[in-house]
N, C-alpha and C positions, 0 to 999 in steps of 0.2 A: 504494500500500500504506500502511496506517495505521502511524503511528510507534509506537503501542502494541504492535502485533504484532511489530515488530522488537525492541523492548525486552523483550517477553515471551519471544521466542526466545533473546535473549542471556542472559537470566536463567534459562533452563531447565537442568535437570540434564543433558540430553544434550549441549547446547552446552558446558557446563563439563567434562564427561567427555571430549569430543572435543578440546577445547582443552588439557586436561591431558595427554592421551596424545600429542598432537602436540608439545607442549613437551618432554615426556620424550624423545621420539625425536630432537629437535633438540639436546638437551643434550650428547651426545658431540661433535658438530660444533663447537658454541660453546666447549666445554672445550678441544678440540684447538687451536682458534684462539687461545684465551687462553694456552695453554702455549707456542705458537710465539712469540707476542708477548713473553711473559715471558722465555723463554730467549734471545731476541734482544736483550733489554734496551731495548725500545722502549715500555715501558708509559706513559711520560710523553707521548710523541708520539702514540701510538695509544690514548688514554684511552677511546675509545668501545668497544673490544673487551671489556675487563672489565665495562663498564657493560652491554653487551648480554648477557653471560653471567649477571650478577647478576639482571637483569630476567627473563631466561629461567628461571632457577632459581626465583625467587620466584613467577613466573606458574605454573609447573608445580606447585609446592607448594600454592599457594592454590586453583588450579582443581581439583586432586584432592581437597583438603580440603573444598571447598564441594560438589563432586559427591557425595562419599561421605556428607556430611551431608544432602544432599537425598534421596539414595536411602534412607537409613535413618531419616528423621524420621517421627515418629508422626503419623498423620492424625486421631486421636481427641482431640486436645487441644482443650479448650473454653476459650474466652476468658471471663474473669470481668471484670465491670465494677468499676472502681475508684471508690470513693465517698469 
């Protein structure tokens, strides 16, 4: 399979939408793990749990933002040459 096809699929609006929805469904699990670690007072030892939650949250936000931008972008935009 051509590498361009893989990159084209990763950049598609459907991949971004599926990724965003998947990350939103994983947010409650990662948040509950974060609260368990926080309430146990083990944030310094288990530093990767808040890191995973923050990355999950940012991925969900950015994937949904990019997918909605791709769904609602105008197709009639004409490129002008810069001189």
